[in-house]
DRENDOTOR-212812 format. One record per residue (C-alpha): x, y, z negated. Coordinates in steps of 0.5 Angstrom, whole numbers, plus 2048, in hexadecimal, padded with zeros to 3 digits. Layout:
// DRENDOTOR-212812
XYZ ...
END
This chain:
// DRENDOTOR-212812
7D08367FF 7CD82F7FF 7C682E802 7C1829802 7C1825808 7B9822808 7B8823810 7B382880F 7B382F814 7B3836810 7AE839815 7A7839814 7A3833812 79F831818 7A683281C 7A982D817 7A4828817 7A582881E 7AC82781E 7AB822819 7A781E81D 7AB81F823 7B281D81F 7AE81781D 7AB815824 7B2815827 7B5811821 7AF80C821 7B180B829 7B8809828 7B7802825 7BD7FF828 7C1804824 7BE80381E 7C17FD81B 7C880081C 7C6805817 7CA803811 7C980880C 7C280B80B 7C481280A 7C6812812 7BE811813 7BB818815 7B6819814 7B681680D 7AF81380C 7AC80C809 7AA80B811 7B180C813 7B480880D 7AF80380E 7B0802816 7B8802815 7B87FD80F 7B37F8814 7B87F981A 7BE7F7815 7BA7F1812 7B87EE819 7BF7EE81C 7C17EB815 7C47F1812 7C27F080B 7C67F6807 7C67FD809 7C8803805 7C4808802 7C880E7FF 7CB80B7F8 7C68057F9 7C77FE7FD 7C07FC800 7C07F4800 7BB7F1804 7BA7E9802 7BB7E5808 7B77DF805 7BC7DA809 7C47D8808 7C87DC80B 7D07D9809 7D47DE80D 7D17E480A 7D47E2803 7DA7DE805 7E17DF801 7E47E1807 7DF7E7808 7E17E8800 7E87E9802 7E77ED808 7E37F3803 7E87F27FE 7EE7F3802 7EB7F9807 7EE800805 7E7803806 7E17FE805 7DC803806 7DE80380D 7DC7FC80E 7D57FA80F 7D17FA808 7D17F5803 7D07F37FC 7D87F27FD 7D87F97FE 7D57FB7F7 7D97F67F4 7E07F87F7 7DE7FF7F5 7DD7FE7EE 7E37F97ED 7E77FF7F1 7E48047EC 7E68017E6 7ED8017E9 7EC8087EA 7F080E7E7 7EB8127E7 7E78127E0 7E880A7E0 7E18087DD 7DD8027DD 7D98007E3 7D27FD7E3 7CD7FA7E9 7C67FA7E8 7C37F57EC 7BB7F77ED 7B57F57F1 7AF7F17F0 7AF7E97EF 7B17E57F5 7B57EB7F8 7BC7E87F7 7BF7EB7F1 7C17E47ED 7C57E27F4 7C87E97F5 7CA7E97EE 7CD7E27EF 7D17E47F5 7D47EA7F2 7D77E67EC 7DA7E17F2 7DD7E77F4 7DF7E97EE 7E27E37EC 7E67E37F3 7E97EA7F3 7EA7EB7EC 7EF7E57EB 7F67E67EE 7FB7E47E9 8017E37EB 8047DD7E6 8017D67E7 7FF7D67E0 7FB7DC7E0 7F87DA7E7 7F57D37E3 7F37D87DD 7EF7DC7E2 7ED7D67E7 7E97D37E0 7E77D97DE 7E37DB7E5 7E17D47E5 7DE7D57DE 7DB7DC7E0 7D87D87E7 7D57D27E3 7D17D67DF 7CC7D87E4 7C97D17E5 7C87D07DE 7C57D77DD 7C17D67E3 7BF7CF7E1 7BC7D17DA 7BA7D87DC 7B77D77E3 7B17D57E5 7AC7D47EB 7A77D97EC 7A27DC7F1 7A77E07F4 7AD7DD7F3 7B07D67F2 7B67D97EE 7B37DE7EA 7B77E07E4 7B27E07DE 7B77E47DA 7BC7EA7DA 7C37E97DA 7C97EE7DA 7D07EB7DC 7D67EF7DA 7DC7ED7DE 7E27EF7DA 7E97F07DD 7EF7F27DA 7F57F87DB 7F67F57E2 7EF7F47E4 7EF7EC7E3 7E97E97E1 7EA7E67DA 7E37E57D8 7DC7E67D8 7D67E77D3 7CF7E57D4 7C97E97D1 7C27E77D2 7BB7EB7D1 7B47E87D0 7B47E07D2 7AD7DF7D4 7AD7D97D0 7A57D87D0 7A77D57D7 7A97CF7D3 7A17CE7D1 79D7D17D6 79E7D27DD 79A7D67E2 7967D27E8 79B7D07ED 7A17D27E9 7A67CE7E6 7AA7CD7DF 7B17CE7DF 7B67CB7E3 7BA7C77DE 7B37C37DD 7B27C07E4 7BA7BF7E4 7BA7BA7DF 7B37B77E2 7B67B67E9 7BD7B57E8 7BE7B07E1 7C17AA7E2 7BD7A37E1 7C17A27DA 7BF7AA7D8 7B87A87DA 7B87A37D5 7BB7A77D0 7B77AE7D1 7B17AA7D2 7AF7AD7D9 7AD7A77DD 7AC7A87E5 7A67AB7E7 7A47AD7DF 79F7B37DF 7A07B97DA 79C7BF7D9 7A17C47D8 7A47C27DF 7A07C47E4 7A17C37EC 7A77BE7EB 7A67BC7F2 7A97C27F5 7B17C27F6 7B57C87F6 7BC7C97F7 7BD7CB7EF 7BA7C47ED 7C27C27EE 7C37BE7E7 7CA7BD7E8 7CC7C47E9 7CA7C57E3 7CD7C07DF 7D47C27E3 7D47C97E1 7D27C77DA 7D87C27D9 7DC7C87DC 7DA7CD7D6 7DC7C87D1 7D57C47D0 7D77BD7D0 7D37B77D2 7D07B57CB 7CE7BC7CA 7CB7BC7D1 7C77B67CF 7C47BA7C9 7C27BF7CC 7BE7BB7D2 7BB7B77CD 7B87BC7C9 7B57BF7CF 7B27B97D1 7AF7B97CA 7AC7C07CB 7A97BC7D2 7A67B77CE 7A47BC7C8 7A07BF7CE 79C7B97CF 7997B97C7 7927BB7C7 78D7BD7C2 7867BC7C2 7817C07BE 7807BC7B7 7797C07B5 77B7C17AE 77F7C67AC 7817C27A6 7847BD7AA 78A7BD7AF 7897BC7B6 78A7B67B9 78E7B47BF 78B7B37C6 7887AC7C7 78E7AB7CC 7937A67CD 7987AB7CF 7967B07CB 7977AB7C5 79E7A97C7 7A07B07C9 7A17B27C1 7A57AC7BF 7A97AD7C5 7AA7B47C4 7AC7B37BD 7B17AE7BF 7B57B27C4 7B57B87BF 7B77B47BA 7B17B67B5 7AC7B17B1 7A67B07B5 7A17B17AF 7A57B77AC 7A47BA7B4 79D7B97B4 79B7BC7AD 79F7C27AF 79B7C37B5 7947C27B2 7957C47AB 7977CC7AA 79A7CE7A3 7977D479F 7997D8799 7957DD796 7947DF78F 7997E378A 79C7DC789 79D7DA790 7987D478F 7997CF796 7937CD799 7937C879F 78E7CA7A4 78C7C67AB 78E7C97B1 7887CA7B7 7897C77BD 78B7CE7C0 7907CF7BA 7937C87BB 7947C97C2 7977D07C0 79C7CD7BB 79F7C87C0 7A07CD7C6 7A47D17C1 7A87CB7BE 7AA7CA7C6 7AB7D17C7 7AF7D27C1 7B47CC7C3 7B57CE7CA 7B67D57C8 7BB7D37C3 7BE7CF7C8 7BF7D47CD 7C27D97C8 7C77D37C6 7C97D27CD 7CB7DA7CE 7CF7DA7C8 7D37D47CA 7D37D77D1 7D67DD7CE 7DB7DA7C9 7DD7D57CF 7DE7DC7D4 7DF7E27D0 7E67E57CF 7E97E87C8 7E87EF7C7 7EF7F17C8 7F07ED7CE 7EB7F27D3 7EA7F97D4 7E57FA7D9 7DF7F67DB 7DA7F67E1 7D37F57DF 7CE7F17E4 7C77F27E2 7C27ED7E4 7BB7EF7E1 7B47EC7E3 7B17EF7E8 7AA7F37E9 7A57EE7E8 79D7EF7E9 7997E87E8 7917E77E8 7927E67E1 7987EA7DE 7997E97D6 79F7EC7D1 7A57E87D5 7A37ED7DB 7A27F37D7 7A97F37D4 7AC7F17DB 7A87F77DF 7AA7FB7D9 7B27F97DA 7B17FB7E1 7AE8017DF 7B48037DB 7B98017E0 7B58057E5 7B680B7E0 7BD80A7E0 7BE80B7E7 7B98117E7 7BD8147E1 7C48137E4 7C38147EB 7BD8177ED 7BC81C7E8 7C381D7E4 7C781E7EB 7C38247ED 7C38277E6 7CA8267E6 7CA82A7ED 7C68307EA 7CB8307E4 7D18307E7 7CF8367EC 7CE8337F2 7C88357F7 7C382F7F7 7BC82F7F8 7B98297F4 7B68237F7 7AF8207F4 7AF81A7F2 7AA8157EE 7AC8157E7 7AA80F7E2 7AB8127DC 7A38137DB 7A280B7DB 7A880A7D6 7A580E7D2 79E80A7D2 7A28047D0 7A78067CC 7A580E7CA 7A58117C3 7A08117BF 79B80D7C3 79D8087C8 79B8017CA 7A17FE7C7 79F8017C0 7987FF7C1 79A7F87C2 79F7F87BC 79A7FB7B7 7957F67B9 79A7F17B7 79B7F47B0 7947F47AE 7927EE7AB 78C7ED7AF 78A7E87B5 78A7ED7BB 7857EC7C1 7877EE7C8 7817F27C9 7837F67C3 78A7F77C5 7877FA7CC 7837FF7C8 7898017C4 78E8027CA 7888067CE 78680A7C8 78D80C7C6 79080D7CC 78B8107D0 78D8167D5 7948137D6 7948137DE 79880C7DE 7928087DB 78D8067DF 7878017DE 7847FB7E2 77C7FC7E0 77A7F67E5 77F7F17E1 77B7ED7DD 7817EB7D8 7837F17D3 7897F47D6 78D7FB7D8 7907FD7DE 7978017DE 7998047E5 7A18037E5 7A58067EA 7A58007EE 79D7FF7EE 7987FE7E9 7977F87E4 7927F57E1 7947F27DA 78E7ED7D6 78E7EF7CF 78C7E87CD 7927E57C9 7967EB7CA 7977EC7C2 7987E57C0 79E7E47C6 7A17EB7C3 7A07E87BC 7A47E27BE 7A27DE7B8 7A67D87B6 7A37D57B0 7A87D37AA 7A67CC7AA 7A97CB7B2 7AF7CE7B0 7B07C97AA 7AE7C37AE 7B47C47B3 7B97C57AE 7B77BE7AB 7B97BB7B3 7BE7B67B3 7C07B87BA 7C77BB7BA 7C57C17BF 7BF7C37BB 7C37C37B5 7C87C87B8 7C27CC7BB 7BE7CC7B4 7C27CC7AE 7C17CB7A7 7C07D27A4 7C07D179C 7BE7D879B 7B87D779F 7B57D279A 7B57D7795 7B27DD799 7AA7DD799 7A67E079E 7A47E779C 79D7EA79B 7997F079A 79D7F679A 7A37F3799 7A37F07A0 7A97F27A4 7A87F57AB 7A77F07B1 7AD7EF7B5 7A87EF7BC 7AB7ED7C3 7A97F47C6 7AE7F77C1 7B37F17C2 7B37F37C9 7B37FA7C9 7B97FA7C4 7BD7F67C9 7BB7FA7CF 7BD8007CB 7C47FD7CA 7C47FB7D1 7C38027D4 7C88057CE 7CD8007D2 7CB8027D9 7CB80A7D7 7D38097D5 7D58077DC 7D48087E3 7CE8057E6 7CE8027ED 7C78007F0 7C57FB7F4 7BD7FB7F6 7BB7F47F9 7B57F47FD 7B07EE7FF 7AF7EE806 7A87EA805 7A57E67FF 7A47DF802 7AC7DF803 7AC7DD80A 7B27DF80F 7B27E5814 7AB7E7811 7AB7EE80F 7A47F180C 7A47F980D 79F7FA807 7A37F6802 7AA7F9804 7A7800804 7A47FF7FD 7AB7FD7FA 7AE8037FE 7A98087FB 7AA8057F4 7B18057F3 7B280C7F6 7B680A7FC 7B4810800 7B68157FB 7BC8117F9 7BF813800 7BD81A800 7C181B7FB 7C78177FD 7C781A804 7C7821801 7CB8207FA 7D281F7F8 7D38177F5 7DA8187F3 7DA81E7EC 7E181F7E9 7E38237E3 7E78297E5 7ED8267E0 7ED81F7E3 7EC8227EA 7F38267E9 7F68207E5 7F581B7EB 7F58217F1 7FB8267EF 8008237F3 7FC8247F9 80082B7F9 8058287FB 802828802 803830802 809834803 80C8367FC 80A83C7FA 80C8417F4 80883F7EE 8038447ED 7FE8457E7 7FB83E7E9 80283B7E9 8038337E8 8008307E2 80582F7DC 8098297DC 8078237D6 8008237D8 7FD8277D3 7FB82E7D4 7FF8337D1 7FA8397D3 7F683D7CE 7EF83A7CE 7EC8417D1 7F18407D7 7F08387D8 7EA8397DC 7ED83E7E1 7F483A7E2 7F08347E4 7EB8377E9 7F283B7EB 7F58357EC 7EF8317EF 7EF8377F4 7F68367F6 7F482E7F7 7EE82F7FB 7F1834800 7F682E802 7F082A804 7EC82A80A 7E6826807 7E082A804 7E182A7FD 7DB82E7F8 7DE8307F1 7D98317EC 7DA8347E5 7DD82D7E2 7DD8287E7 7E08277EF 7DA8257F3 7DC8207F9 7D981B7FE 7DC8147FF 7E0817806 7E381C802 7E68187FC 7E9813802 7EC819805 7EF81B7FE 7F18147FC 7F5814803 7F881A802 7FA8187FB 7FD8127FE 801816803 80481A7FE 8068147F9 8098117FF 80D817801 80F8177F9 8108107FA 8158117FF 8188167FC 81A8127F6 81C80C7FA 8208117FE 8248137F7 82480D7F5 82880A7FB 82D8107FA 82E80E7F3 82E8077F4 8348087FA 83880D7F6 8388097F0 83A8027F4 83F8067F7 8428087F1 8418017EF 8457FE7F5 84B8037F3 84B8027EC 84B7FA7EE 8517FB7F3 8557FF7ED 8537F97E9 8557F47EE 85C7F77F0 85E7F87E8 85C7F17E7 85F7EF7ED 8667F37EB 8667F07E4 8657E97E7 86B7EA7EB 86F7ED7E6 86E7E77E2 8707E37E8 8767E67E9 8787E67E2 8777DF7E1 87B7DE7E7 8817E37E5 8807DE7DE 8817D77E2 8867DA7E6 88A7DC7E0 8897D67DD 88C7D27E4 8917D77E4 8947D67DD 8937CE7DE 8977CF7E4 89C7D37E1 89D7CE7DB 89D7C87E0 8A27CC7E5 8A77CE7DF 8A67C67DC 8A87C47E4 8AD7C97E4 8B07C67DE 8B07BF7E0 8B37C17E7 8B87C47E4 8BB7BF7E0 8BB7BA7E6 8BE7BF7EA 8C47C07E5 8C47B97E5 8C57B87EC 8CA7BE7ED 8CE7BB7E7 8CF7B57EC 8CF7B97F2 8D57BD7EF 8D87B67EE 8D77B47F4 8DA7BA7F7 8E07BA7F3 8E17B27F6 8E07B47FD 8E37BB7FE 8E37BA806 8DB7BC806 8D97C2807 8D47C7804 8CD7C7806 8CA7CC80B 8C77D2808 8C07D080B 8C07C9808 8C27CD801 8BB7D1802 8B77CB804 8B97C77FE 8B87CD7F9 8B17CE7FC 8B07C77FB 8B27C77F4 8AE7CD7F3 8A77CC7F6 8A67C57F8 8A07C47F4 89C7C97F7 89E7C67FE 89C7BF7FB 8957C27F9 8947C5800 8977BF804 8927BA800 88C7BE7FF 8867BB801 8827C1803 8857C7805 8897C980C 88B7C4811 8907C3817 8947C9819 8917CE813 8937C980E 89A7C9811 89A7D0811 8987D180A 89E7CC808 8A37D080C 8A07D6808 8A17D3802 8A87D1803 8AA7D7806 8AD7D380C 8AF7D6813 8AA7D4817 8AD7D681E 8B37D281D 8B17CC81A 8B87C881D 8BC7CC819 8BA7C8813 8BD7C1814 8B87BC80F 8B97B580F 8B47B080D 8B57AB807 8B57A580C 8BB7A8810 8BF7AB80B 8C17A9804 8C07AF7FF 8BD7B27F9 8B87AE7F6 8B27B47F4 8AD7B57EF 8A77B07F1 8A07B47F0 89B7AF7F0 8947B27F0 88F7AF7EA 8887B37EA 8867B97EE 88A7BF7EB 88F7BC7E6 8967B97E8 89A7B47E5 8A27B57E7 8A77AF7E6 8AE7B27E5 8B37AE7EA 8BA7AE7EB 8BD7B37F0 8C27B07F5 8C67B37FA 8C97AF800 8D17B07FE 8D27AF806 8CD7B5808 8CE7BB807 8C67BB806 8C27B7802 8C27B0803 8BC7AD806 8BB7A7802 8BB7AC7FC 8B67B17FF 8AF7AF7FD 8A87B27FD 8A77B87FF 8AE7BA7FF 8AE7B4805 8A97B8808 8AC7BE809 8B27BB80B 8AF7B8810 8AB7BE813 8B27C2813 8B77BD815 8BA7BF81C 8B67BC822 8B07BD81F 8AA7C1822 
END
């Protein structure tokens, strides 16, 4: 059961009050431990006093950020703290597994929004609403958040995409100096006060990388160009060009040293924002080249000179008002016309004479303007030029940094809107600014304070409601239907009559009598009315309220600017051919006037629609003192801010509630795998979800199945989860536990997948290895067979050639032997006393005749066997008796005269050329004659002669 943790006892009122006082004294006594409380939900009891003391202790200890449930409280240090926003600290918060465990910081909110965009649980767009009074540090907070996103949302892999990402980041960051130079000013409460509202949309692609951005602006306070409150300054850009222009630029822009301009108050004050070079460099990075910059600054200088133009009362309504008899005033008109590219006479005529169309024929009448009307037309011209220039700069910035719609999928929005303002003299600008703050406070109340508690009750969770301050009555007073302040202002603008301040005050008081948020200061000498805002009462003066709401722009001024020869003004005021044919309607055909309040209300509605479609995060900026002094903590001022933003109620609800709410189906889709942590059981009626991701149950059985699966998952978790009718409610710690368990299950599944994949890969590699071995064996066998076949073919060719050669040699040898035998037979017959050859010599001669070519080849080979092995080969080839070499008597040719044999003269490496020689046997010797034995026969005879070892 969910109970509210508000710190109150459950006994009697007296006992509860006494316990509260004791707890409060005990809490206030521990001053040393107050600065250690990072989250105000840990404060017990939660009261304005205890929260205030805790914030003061942390501020004095230079700890400027504190969590307050769903809100981050940021105290303005009013001093530079570089180490608090360093890139190293940004990386630390981005790399942390749980940024919530680190010290509270705006980087914690930034990292949480960035991770929510990447989350698989209902990934929706994120938005950060930075709110607070003027001077509380909203602009600085937004600037630091943009630097943080530019760092963490840019992690490309390739070098080309890295350069593109760096260029986008630089352009997004460079948009800040330009927007602040042209849209911020020094006010009574802040040296860098935003005089416009902006919503920055940081665009991310599917990989959560920043691809671009878009800027949407709201209600520029253009009246500041021509009218500044006492002790306040104009926009920063005027002071930048006045102080930072070079000598040649001063001559070109007519800005001499020490020149005085009525629209440039307090030029002697030097602020950190008066840095002209930073603005110039940022404009170059955004694609605004030097000539275009020169045109912009020249037009701004022309507006400064236009402000020195003053008119005197003519004393005659038929005559136009003359210029003040002053040398500076006389020259300012011509200088302004020169810088703006306008003809001087035409400029003076447009400022002093107005054109009226009347009658059915729309006759044109020219009427001189009064002194006040001339000043109004002069101021209107300056405001028109500056407003068009500001809108053009915003469009240039968007065209430079905005990505194409198909290149981004999600976005993170930063809302930096002007803070709540209350000055001694408040007009339409302050009414619109405070109206915007009321809308944002209502968004916070509706989204968090009221919506969450109502959702708890609808979902069936036990909840005791926390009372909070609802500002809906104040919004009904400002914008309600049918009658409200805005409707009365618009009605006065539609009436074709002059409106007085007293008459407007009377109408507001009479029409809105009885409204609880409407007050009246009866001691005020000026007509006014008071609105009791959530941040305090503000008195608005009714003087000039209707004229500012009309924001009239005479058609003559627009046509005058369309005739300018300046290239920039030609772009800002293009000539419209259809505009010449359009005449100002009159009477009943007059079109509804589009007032400032109507346009601002429409833009606010569009902004709130965007915020409602995102997951909002809140940063409450608190101003410790109004003097912007370091280490000064004014308790009364901080206490009023805490009461206005409803911080105590936020802490109560955050401490007792559940900030994380997920629908049943989304919870099951993400965490159904946690059932793997439980031992496997037989599927019951609440079995696993059907495969495929789509529900196949009947519509009536689906809620029961979902609840059964939810219970199955919840039983596997020790964390407290509360299951409502349609959603699951949990705290941040529970969500972290679920994510850790889910990561554990995914890790186990990953290990199983890796194990199976490795087993499959090993088996596949083994099969591939065996197949490779078989292929290698087959290839090697095939190669061996081919090699053997080539050797066999070569041996066959050699054998055939050898056989042919042997037959040829045998034939030649037989012819020689036939001749020798004939001669020998004749010699034998002549010498009958000679005895026949022994059998051994007969075999030797046969072997010599048959095998002498092979022996010759082996004996004269350059390579092969040598020495004794060669002898053995020769003996084996000739089939000689090795054991008894003396049995064969061989004589050399030098010792005996015998038969001459065939000479073998080697020519080449392989082929042998043989010459035929006669064979002669000695008549006196039974063996061959030494003189007739030559060549290989002689060698053999020498080796086998008697006595040869």
